[in-house]
Legacy VTK file of the C-alpha trace (Angstrom):
# vtk DataFile Version 3.0
C-alpha trace
ASCII
DATASET POLYDATA
POINTS 423 float
58.783 -24.671 6.039
56.599 -24.791 9.289
58.629 -25.585 12.461
57.378 -29.421 13.176
55.699 -29.823 16.092
58.447 -31.577 17.906
60.877 -29.288 17.190
58.275 -25.855 18.797
57.484 -28.467 21.865
61.709 -29.028 22.326
61.732 -24.675 21.768
59.066 -23.968 24.126
60.689 -26.405 26.564
64.053 -25.040 25.975
62.540 -21.178 26.833
61.137 -22.552 30.128
64.142 -23.939 31.346
66.042 -20.789 30.393
63.160 -18.768 31.803
62.226 -20.550 34.391
58.418 -19.385 34.268
55.212 -19.640 31.650
55.292 -16.775 29.369
51.694 -15.612 27.404
51.033 -16.189 23.663
52.335 -12.585 23.065
55.141 -11.424 24.584
54.746 -6.855 25.264
57.699 -5.144 23.612
60.573 -3.873 24.813
61.075 -0.789 25.288
64.753 1.087 25.870
66.167 4.549 26.661
68.990 5.328 24.566
70.933 8.150 26.258
74.372 10.097 24.790
75.539 11.978 27.465
78.992 10.270 26.826
81.833 10.800 24.994
83.190 7.384 24.547
80.070 5.779 23.114
79.624 3.144 19.341
78.201 4.852 16.103
74.118 4.634 15.619
74.602 2.051 12.566
76.934 0.168 15.509
73.690 -0.014 17.466
71.689 -1.095 15.612
72.897 -4.832 15.046
73.698 -4.621 19.328
69.901 -3.672 19.264
68.569 -6.208 17.412
69.932 -8.511 18.919
68.672 -7.864 22.670
65.278 -8.128 21.096
64.915 -4.304 21.212
61.755 -3.120 19.446
60.906 0.207 20.971
63.465 3.172 21.033
63.258 6.713 23.071
66.142 9.143 22.231
66.416 12.449 24.461
66.492 14.460 20.817
65.723 14.249 17.485
69.413 12.783 16.590
69.250 12.160 12.845
72.406 10.122 12.942
70.379 7.198 14.805
66.993 7.931 12.981
68.845 7.153 9.831
70.586 4.690 11.680
67.367 2.998 11.978
66.220 3.454 8.837
63.549 0.022 7.516
64.409 -1.688 10.858
60.807 -1.790 12.301
61.796 0.098 15.545
59.276 2.083 16.759
61.201 5.643 17.633
60.191 8.156 20.420
62.230 11.231 19.758
62.041 15.041 22.476
61.840 18.288 22.056
64.156 19.200 24.572
63.160 21.628 27.814
65.590 24.237 25.982
63.129 24.793 22.633
59.546 25.162 24.468
59.299 28.876 24.050
60.088 29.143 20.762
58.268 25.818 19.778
55.344 27.660 20.781
55.154 29.564 17.614
53.417 27.857 14.792
55.645 28.160 12.028
58.982 27.111 14.030
57.359 24.243 15.679
55.907 22.759 11.276
59.476 23.524 10.889
60.859 21.533 13.564
58.317 18.728 13.091
59.636 18.324 8.927
63.069 18.573 9.670
62.822 15.900 12.639
60.092 13.383 12.652
58.620 14.233 8.715
62.410 13.640 6.681
62.893 10.309 8.078
59.611 8.810 7.705
57.754 6.528 6.828
61.670 4.229 6.705
62.431 5.176 9.941
58.836 4.290 12.342
58.727 7.688 14.589
55.581 6.666 16.419
55.739 9.525 19.593
57.003 13.565 20.307
57.944 14.122 24.292
57.724 17.228 24.474
59.782 18.753 27.479
61.182 16.804 29.904
60.032 16.343 33.810
59.465 19.967 32.990
57.025 20.683 36.130
59.833 19.528 38.245
62.104 22.564 37.979
58.957 24.980 39.677
60.103 27.301 37.252
56.470 29.486 36.074
58.107 30.589 32.837
59.073 27.124 32.112
56.090 25.526 33.211
54.034 28.133 31.091
55.515 27.483 28.112
54.731 22.945 27.872
51.150 22.889 26.807
51.559 25.777 24.200
54.491 23.666 22.640
52.418 20.902 22.712
49.680 22.104 20.910
51.742 23.847 18.853
53.366 20.223 17.456
50.447 18.654 17.524
49.049 21.635 15.240
51.566 20.820 13.367
51.830 17.067 13.361
47.724 17.463 12.214
48.797 19.790 8.364
51.176 17.800 7.477
49.026 14.583 8.141
51.143 12.867 10.540
48.500 12.604 13.766
46.844 9.681 13.604
50.658 7.824 13.064
52.767 10.255 15.815
51.447 10.572 19.020
52.431 14.262 21.204
53.055 13.918 24.948
55.564 14.886 27.532
57.766 13.213 30.557
56.505 13.766 34.527
59.055 12.758 37.449
56.751 10.582 40.248
57.609 14.202 41.936
54.621 15.565 40.653
52.670 13.700 43.546
52.297 15.131 46.638
50.500 11.988 48.031
51.297 7.847 46.170
50.629 5.998 49.337
48.926 3.998 49.699
48.575 4.016 46.171
45.007 4.719 46.111
45.441 8.327 47.785
47.876 9.095 44.929
47.143 13.142 44.118
48.640 15.253 42.252
50.790 18.113 43.955
48.623 20.860 44.987
50.423 23.638 43.433
50.342 22.013 39.995
47.082 21.322 39.776
46.154 24.585 37.869
48.932 23.363 35.024
48.203 19.929 35.016
44.157 19.596 34.313
44.694 21.137 30.930
47.742 19.071 30.114
45.611 15.626 30.694
42.753 17.763 29.312
45.313 18.123 26.173
45.536 13.963 26.349
41.896 13.204 26.752
41.642 15.117 23.018
44.377 13.789 20.606
44.646 10.116 22.718
47.842 10.110 23.491
49.776 8.790 27.006
50.698 10.129 30.442
54.327 9.432 30.793
55.830 8.931 33.987
59.377 8.395 35.321
59.757 6.205 37.837
62.692 4.601 40.031
61.794 2.645 43.647
65.985 2.797 43.608
65.952 6.360 44.429
63.001 5.665 47.286
65.461 2.887 48.694
68.968 4.894 48.028
66.995 7.782 50.531
65.778 5.285 53.332
66.938 1.619 52.738
66.572 0.977 56.602
62.834 1.495 56.654
62.327 0.053 53.002
62.489 -3.465 52.315
65.054 -4.413 49.641
62.876 -7.798 48.002
60.240 -4.683 47.596
61.439 -2.699 44.997
62.969 -5.382 43.539
60.158 -7.939 42.971
61.317 -10.206 45.178
58.723 -12.304 47.707
58.291 -10.791 50.436
55.174 -9.666 52.473
54.156 -7.253 50.403
51.262 -4.660 51.651
47.515 -3.673 51.454
45.859 -0.821 50.285
42.860 -1.040 53.154
40.636 1.481 51.009
41.039 -1.091 48.091
42.032 -4.119 49.326
44.604 -4.561 47.181
47.695 -5.822 47.678
51.143 -5.478 46.378
54.675 -7.133 46.682
56.682 -4.073 45.018
57.218 -0.694 44.451
56.280 -0.019 41.006
53.191 -0.913 40.686
52.038 0.685 43.824
53.567 4.173 42.640
52.049 3.418 39.033
48.460 2.783 40.440
48.833 5.754 42.537
49.288 7.821 39.288
46.029 6.265 37.846
44.612 7.253 41.428
45.496 10.628 41.212
44.651 10.863 37.368
41.011 9.250 38.942
40.492 12.241 41.296
40.346 14.331 38.469
38.324 13.082 36.503
40.841 11.220 34.195
40.533 7.308 34.738
40.905 6.629 31.116
44.714 7.727 30.742
46.783 5.232 29.775
49.808 5.532 31.814
53.061 4.415 30.576
56.164 4.602 32.488
59.182 6.253 30.324
61.641 5.388 32.152
62.710 3.094 36.029
65.751 1.183 36.170
68.521 0.149 38.633
72.628 1.025 38.919
75.378 -1.527 38.499
77.425 0.881 40.641
77.267 3.702 42.821
79.611 5.859 45.769
79.750 4.104 49.063
77.195 6.368 49.920
74.522 4.714 47.606
72.716 2.435 49.274
72.190 -0.801 47.058
73.486 0.249 43.762
75.566 -2.963 43.028
75.107 -5.795 39.676
73.234 -7.651 41.337
70.562 -5.440 42.366
70.835 -4.946 38.972
70.167 -7.790 37.761
66.909 -8.528 40.028
64.975 -5.388 39.073
65.746 -5.702 35.713
65.332 -9.165 34.765
62.099 -9.401 37.848
60.491 -6.338 35.482
61.061 -8.437 32.300
59.611 -11.519 33.548
56.458 -9.218 34.402
56.571 -7.248 30.984
56.185 -11.218 29.166
53.518 -11.868 31.594
51.130 -9.315 30.107
50.014 -8.461 33.746
49.230 -5.533 34.424
48.816 -3.443 38.138
46.461 -4.678 40.944
44.182 -1.733 40.387
44.425 -2.620 36.103
45.199 -5.629 35.561
44.389 -6.056 31.895
46.281 -3.054 31.330
49.663 -3.411 29.281
52.877 -3.065 30.938
54.150 -0.191 28.525
57.787 0.216 29.882
60.619 1.959 29.062
63.769 0.733 30.911
67.260 3.006 31.197
69.132 2.830 29.435
70.912 1.092 26.701
74.304 2.556 27.750
76.813 3.552 30.693
76.807 7.327 30.191
80.661 8.871 31.122
79.776 12.435 30.939
76.235 12.351 33.280
76.485 14.786 35.858
75.723 13.638 39.418
76.504 10.492 41.493
78.288 7.606 39.959
75.247 5.947 40.098
74.027 8.242 37.421
77.016 6.678 35.095
76.250 3.248 35.627
72.204 2.945 34.775
73.150 1.042 31.615
72.388 -2.282 30.513
75.244 -2.635 28.373
79.417 -0.571 28.416
80.109 1.721 25.446
81.858 -0.879 24.117
79.063 -3.647 24.030
79.573 -5.698 26.622
77.719 -6.002 29.871
77.872 -4.028 31.919
77.203 -6.500 34.938
77.362 -10.318 35.012
74.748 -11.989 32.586
75.161 -15.627 33.558
75.960 -16.958 29.705
76.407 -15.818 26.468
75.090 -13.851 23.910
76.259 -12.317 20.572
75.502 -9.448 17.917
75.457 -11.259 14.971
72.203 -9.852 14.338
71.511 -9.966 10.549
70.971 -5.623 9.310
72.817 -2.328 8.732
75.516 -1.524 10.817
79.583 -1.262 11.370
78.523 -4.398 14.670
81.460 -7.300 14.537
79.015 -10.389 13.454
81.763 -13.021 14.301
80.373 -15.064 16.641
82.991 -16.179 18.757
83.292 -15.609 22.553
83.622 -11.766 22.240
85.783 -10.012 25.593
85.047 -12.716 27.684
82.556 -10.416 29.286
79.553 -12.504 29.144
80.172 -13.630 25.333
79.074 -10.033 23.504
81.468 -8.693 21.285
82.792 -5.818 21.603
81.798 -3.330 18.390
82.767 -0.954 16.304
83.637 2.476 18.924
82.341 5.563 17.468
82.440 9.932 19.164
79.336 10.926 20.229
77.247 12.448 17.461
78.557 16.115 17.090
76.455 18.547 17.882
74.166 16.572 19.515
71.225 17.589 21.655
71.015 14.365 23.839
70.703 16.808 27.067
67.611 16.405 28.487
68.647 14.002 30.968
67.209 16.135 34.383
66.943 14.896 38.018
63.407 12.156 38.634
61.525 10.805 40.831
61.796 11.499 44.489
65.365 11.707 43.717
66.721 15.787 44.173
67.051 17.456 41.202
71.130 16.958 41.091
70.336 13.349 41.178
69.107 10.615 38.425
67.885 7.724 36.075
66.906 4.683 34.296
66.566 0.700 33.397
67.439 -2.215 31.550
65.808 -5.807 30.862
67.637 -8.783 31.622
69.219 -10.918 29.559
67.891 -14.090 29.983
64.535 -12.561 28.333
66.836 -10.652 26.042
68.111 -14.153 24.871
64.741 -16.023 25.235
63.338 -13.338 22.757
66.107 -14.464 20.144
64.804 -18.522 20.673
61.418 -16.971 20.068
62.051 -14.942 16.599
63.983 -18.670 15.855
60.989 -20.493 16.135
59.345 -17.583 14.589
61.709 -17.388 11.393
61.882 -20.989 11.278
LINES 1 424
423 0 1 2 3 4 5 6 7 8 9 10 11 12 13 14 15 16 17 18 19 20 21 22 23 24 25 26 27 28 29 30 31 32 33 34 35 36 37 38 39 40 41 42 43 44 45 46 47 48 49 50 51 52 53 54 55 56 57 58 59 60 61 62 63 64 65 66 67 68 69 70 71 72 73 74 75 76 77 78 79 80 81 82 83 84 85 86 87 88 89 90 91 92 93 94 95 96 97 98 99 100 101 102 103 104 105 106 107 108 109 110 111 112 113 114 115 116 117 118 119 120 121 122 123 124 125 126 127 128 129 130 131 132 133 134 135 136 137 138 139 140 141 142 143 144 145 146 147 148 149 150 151 152 153 154 155 156 157 158 159 160 161 162 163 164 165 166 167 168 169 170 171 172 173 174 175 176 177 178 179 180 181 182 183 184 185 186 187 188 189 190 191 192 193 194 195 196 197 198 199 200 201 202 203 204 205 206 207 208 209 210 211 212 213 214 215 216 217 218 219 220 221 222 223 224 225 226 227 228 229 230 231 232 233 234 235 236 237 238 239 240 241 242 243 244 245 246 247 248 249 250 251 252 253 254 255 256 257 258 259 260 261 262 263 264 265 266 267 268 269 270 271 272 273 274 275 276 277 278 279 280 281 282 283 284 285 286 287 288 289 290 291 292 293 294 295 296 297 298 299 300 301 302 303 304 305 306 307 308 309 310 311 312 313 314 315 316 317 318 319 320 321 322 323 324 325 326 327 328 329 330 331 332 333 334 335 336 337 338 339 340 341 342 343 344 345 346 347 348 349 350 351 352 353 354 355 356 357 358 359 360 361 362 363 364 365 366 367 368 369 370 371 372 373 374 375 376 377 378 379 380 381 382 383 384 385 386 387 388 389 390 391 392 393 394 395 396 397 398 399 400 401 402 403 404 405 406 407 408 409 410 411 412 413 414 415 416 417 418 419 420 421 422
């Protein structure tokens, strides 16, 4: 039955009241990184209804965990899976690449919607000549395997980079790749251009602020009102650091002749907790960063340099991960705690009563009192999981690192919009 016009009007007013801003007719999908460096995470079956309840439509893994891919079968959620850095040398062999694709991709399709494979994570950050030399051949072998299996039109092949592959990022128009990497980056860019796959970058304004909190304005990195900065070469105004970083990547690509390559942000986020010397790692700042970012995504706005380009962004991360090495912030980038409750105050109740498969508690009562999300069944991390693709990132040292998530008000809004659609 179609909803009445008065009902739709009332729901839209409610949406505006909750969100505080206008939305375009179509909301961009929300992507999230699902890391598993922890020993206390819920089982993948339990994650399915939880992910649905908060409006997640795209998930990026750091492996091709069969338990996760099976659990999300027929869910409609799009997946990006990973060939870990440790497999690059092996995957160069066409036979091994085809075996990997058959076992980790083809075996789960079409029930599970796998749309992308990223081969290696921040490989160029390590300055390892052997690993760097293995990267493009491995990407090519995976793509060749997809072609042979008739999957190349459905599944793209790419790799994820740290923002530290840029030598210059400010002003954005001066964005340029490190000179020592240009010889290996250009062939990779040519691969993207020929296959139509996106260029993935992991960008974290948090680390820029953490390394220099006295010089980097907090409001500028948190998408809060601020004076911003003007790029003198383009006369474009930037009121947040993430957009400046993205446009610096576009400028770097353009300088090598690849202006048309799409750029996706495969990771970004803000930690809700950190050590004493980790400036800015607080629940309040995490809520501001992630909430304001989701608002921008849902306004269907691009960056100053690419105003009409979609913001394809994956938030890091779904859960806090208690076994990640490094400072405390590394273990506190999650939207949720392992029991399914919010990692920080969300402002209102949300339950995990979404329909669908899984062992989640669908009771719509008040949960544990930590934001209203009902705790879900806790299971052990998948045995033998190779989710160890967490490396170092953006401008952070190699010993640090990672990730982002959306605002719960926005996620609650998505549930309202879905309800309107169903009715």
